[in-house]
N, C-alpha and C positions, 0 to 999 in steps of 0.2 A: 503332459504339456510339452516337455522337452523333446519327446519322441515326435510330436506333431511338426515341430520345426524341422527336424531332420527329414521327415517325409516330404514336407513342402520343398525343402532345398533339393532333394533328390529329384522330384518331379520337375522343378525349374531347371536344373542342370540337364536333365534328359531332354526337355523341350528345346533348350538352347543348342544342345549337341545335334539335334535334328534340323532345327529351323535355320541356323546360320549357314551350315554347309549347303542346304537346299537353296537358300537365297543367293549364295555366292555362285553356285552352279548356274542358276537361272539368269542372273545378271552379269555373267562373265563376258569378256570381250569376244566378239564373234571372229575377230581376225587372228588373235594370238592365243586366246583361251585363258587370259589372266583372270583369276578368280577374285582379285582385289578390285577389278574394274567397277563393280557395282557399289563398292563402298568408297572408293577414292578415284575420281576422274576429274579432269579439267573441264570447265565450261567455257565455250567459245561461241562467239556470234559473228555472223556476217550481216552487218546492218544494211548493206545494199540489197541483198536478196531476202532478208527477213528470216533467216534460218538460225536456229540455235543448235549447237552440237555438244555432245559429250565426247571428250577426247581421251583415249586410253593413255595412261601414264607410261605404260610399258612399251607399246609399239607405235603410238601416235595415230591410230585409226580413229577416224571421225564418223559419228553416227548422228544424223539429224534427229533431234528429240524434242524440238520446240519451235515456236514461232515468235519472232521479235517484231515489235511495233516500231514505228519511226521514232518514238520518244525513248526507246531503249528497254521498255518493259517487255518481259518474256513470259509466255505461257507455255509450260512444259506439257507434252502430250500425256504425261502421267498424272496431271491434275495440279501440280504446283505452280508457283509464280515467282518471279524475281525481276531483277533489273540489271542491265548492262549500262555502265556510264560510257562517255565518249572515248575514254582510254581503254575500254574493254574489260574493266574490272567488274566482276559479277557479285551481287548481293542478293540474298534470298528474302522473299517476302512471306512465303507460306510453305508449309510442309508438303512434301511429295515423296514417293518411294524412290530414293536414290537419285532423283533428277535434280534436286536443288537444295542439297543439305548444307548450304552456307556459302561463304565467299570463295572465289576461285584463287588458289595459290599462284597460278600461273599468270594472273592478270590479263587473261584473254589471249594475248600473243597472236601469232600466226596471221591469218587474213581476216581480220575483223570487218574489213570492208569500208572503213572510213566512217564519217559522221552521219548522223541521222537527220 
């Protein structure tokens, strides 16, 4: 019985050692190559144009990754959803792969584009 636990933990550790680096490489920042970009990035919206961006914390590169409606609700291209308030703060509504994993630490910042 105890041996089964060690086998399970070894398999779990092996999968984690393969999956996390693969995800980090696939979702890295295209501008600077930051591997943390997929796990930690700012969310930013331009309410005038209706675009939602992921912003690299390391180099500031912006990539359009979603569509923002006039009421501030955002639909990420990866399938998640969320909401930007008038001050630019982002809150998540549903899960998606790296695109909307919670509130934005940066509070939107930059060129949000004004009110909706």
